[in-house]
N, C-alpha and C positions, 0 to 999 in steps of 0.2 A: 506542939511539932516545930522544930527549929526553921523547916523551910517556911513555912508560914510566915515567918516572920523577915524572911529575907527576901522574899518573892511575893512580899506586898498583899498578905493574906490571901491569895489566891489557892495558895497549895490543895486546901480543902476541896476543891473544886474537880480535881485532876481524878481522871479514870485510871483503872489499873492497869500495867502494863508488862508485859514480860520479857525479863533483862536473860540476855547471853552472856557468857564468859568471850571475851576478843582475843584471837591468839598474840596481840599486844598486849606483852604485861603492861598493867595498871589500868587497863581501859576496857569500860562494859560499853555494850550498843543494846539498844532496843529491837526486837526484831525486827531488821529491815526487809523480812520478806511479806509483808502485810498490808505495806503501804508502799505509795507511790505517787505524792504529790513533790516530792523531792526529797533527797539527802541533807541532812544538816548535822554538822559536826559541831559539840559543845565541848568548849576548852577552858576548862576551870577547875583550880584546885579542890572547890569545897564541894563535897560528895552530895551534901542536901540540894544546893543549887543545880547542880549537873542533875540529879532526880527528880527533880521537881520541873524544870524545864522540859527534859527528855520527856517524863510521863505527860506531861500536859501536850507537847507537838506528836507524839505518838497518839495520842487521842484525835487529834485533827488530822490526822494522816500524812504525816512525815516520817519517812526513814530516819532514825535519831543513832547518832554516832559519839559516844564521850571519851575524852582525852583528859587526864588527870595532871598530865605535865607536857613541857617541851617534846620531850624526846619522843611520845608517842605520838604527837602530832603528826610530825612529819612519816611516820610508818603509814597511820592511816589518809593521809593525804593522798600516797603513790596506791593501796591498797581500794580506797573506797570512791575517790574523787568526788568531794561532795559539792552539792551546788551553792550551799551557805555554811559559813563557818562563823559561829559567837563565841567572839575569844576575850577574856577576862585579861584585864593589864598584868595582873599580879598571877604568873603562871611559875608551878613549882618545875627549878630545874632551869627555869631560861625566862625571857623576857618577853613578854604579850605585844608589847609595839613592834620588837622585832619579828613574831610570829605572823604579823598584820602587812612587815614590810615585804619581806619574803612572800606571802601568799599574792600581795596586790601586784608584784611582777610578773606574775605569772599569768596572770590577767584571764583565769579561767575559772572562777567563783567569787563572787560574792561575801563581803565580810561584814560582822556586825560585830562591834564593842561592846563590851556589857562589863560595867565597871564601879565599884563604889566611888571611885575618882569622879566628882561630878560637878568641877568647877570650869568656868568656861574653857581656860587655858586646856585644864586636861581633855576635854574635850575636841580643842582645835587641835590640839598636840596628835589626838588619834585619828582623826580625820588627815592629818598632813603627814602620817604614817602611811595611811592607803584604807582605812576603812570605809565603808561605803554607809556606814550610819552608826550612831552612837549613844547608847542609853544608859543610864545611869541606874545603880540599884538602890535600893527596892525599885524593882521593875512590874508592871504590870503585864500578867503575863498575857492579856488577850492586846496589849499595844504592843509587845514583842513581837506575837503570830501575827497582827497586821504588817509589820516591818517587813518580817519575812517574806510574807504574800506577795508585799511589794516588790521586793529585790525580786523576786522567784518571776512576778509577771515579766520586769525589764529583760531578766535571762531569756525565757523561754521568746520573746519577740524578737529578741537579739539572733534568736538559734535558726527562727523561720528562716526559710529559703528567701531572698531578695527578689523582688518581683523584675522584670529588664528595667524597668525606669527607675528601681533603686539601686540595681549592680552599677559597677563602673571604678574606675579611678582616677584621682584625682591627682594634678601636679601642681607644684608650688612653689617657688623658691628652692629648686632644685630636689626637693622631697616628692616621696610617689606615695599614695595612699591609697589601698585596694579596698573596697569596701565588700566584695566578696569573700574575700580571703581573712578581710577584718587584720590586715598588716599595714604596717609605718616603715618607709625605710628613709633614713636619711639622705642627704645628696653624697656624702661620702659611699652611701651603700648600705650600712649598717642598718640593721632591721632593731628598729625601738620597741621594748616590750610596753603595751599601753593595758591597762586594765579596762575593764569592760566600760565602766564610766567615763574614764578619759576618752575612749575611742566615740564613743556618741556623743560626748562633747566636742570634741575636735570635728566632727561630722559635722555639727549644728554650725560650727565656724566657715567650714569651707563651703558648704551648700550657700552661705552667706556671705562673701567676702566682700569687704570694704563696707561695711554696713555695721552701725550701734546697734547692738543689740543689748536689752537690760537684762539684769539676773534672771527675773518671773519670765522673761521670752526664753531663756537659754533651759532654765528648767523646765519649758514647754516641750521646748524644740529635743534637748537630747533626753528627757526623762519620762514627757510625756503626762498623760491625766494622774500616773501615780503618785507624782510627786505633790508636795506638800507646803504649807508656810514653814513648818518646823524644821524642814531638812536643808540642812547648812552644808551637806557634803558637797554640793557643787562649787562653794567658795574656794575650797581648800581642791578640787579638782582642776581647777582654774591655774593655782598656784604649780601645782605638780605639773600638769602638763607644759605648763611656761619653762619649767625648768628642764623637764624633757627635752624641745623645742631648741630652746636656748643654748643647750649644752652643744649643740650640732648646728648652730646658725649663726651667722653673724646679723642676722636681722632680728629684730622684736617683732616677731609674727602675732602675736596677741596684746594689742596697746589697751590700757584703762583710758576711757574717754570719763574725766571727771563728772561726779553727780549723775551721769548718762549710764554706764553701762563698760563695754568692753567692745573691742573690732578686730577682726582680722584684718591685716596692712596688707598682707601680700595680695596679688592677682593671683587667680587660680583656675585651672584649665580643667573640664572634665572630658577624659578621653572615652 
């Protein structure tokens, strides 16, 4: 069975699932009505890979949708509003990295890259593009499930109403960050789109200004107990966040402290 080789030998344990034709050409979706743990969109040109992952996630309680091309992705994003998108680097009719960049700018979902390109450079490029996680094929389905659950827990926490002590507006160097509405405005007044991970990271900084924070501390503050020692996404999130801030400011707000970590250099006022 071909997908047993692709998905690290775990396809044999998958439970059967009912597949429905989607109105979007070239797309299949597992019955979304009977599962409620979250909506996952799988973007991969290989049908065996999509089937194996989709059947496994469906069995474990997720509503699963599939796209076999870049064109199909855009239609499904609008119609389905998935919580998690799994994207291969090689997507027929498009570029997986471009899809990731587009999705990360929307700031409304988590993106996991899944690819046969497994070098450190490939991983870094994927994370720099905006992915929240990057896994190389062949992948353990159980590990993929654990990663999806982790990003779903982060999404759920972010969606919960903030308590009075957690709400507020932070002002720094002309910027305005609203925790309740999860928005960031530059000194010019322009709205700056941030992914969920970037917003959580910036909040970790502004709540602890002018204080050196190690990478491990930032993982704990921004991601909580769901983070792990192998999760390197925060490294590139810092780089992406810096670019967004520096592009609208004359000051370097996030400074690197050699051999120690990072520091948010501006004074912060909580309104």
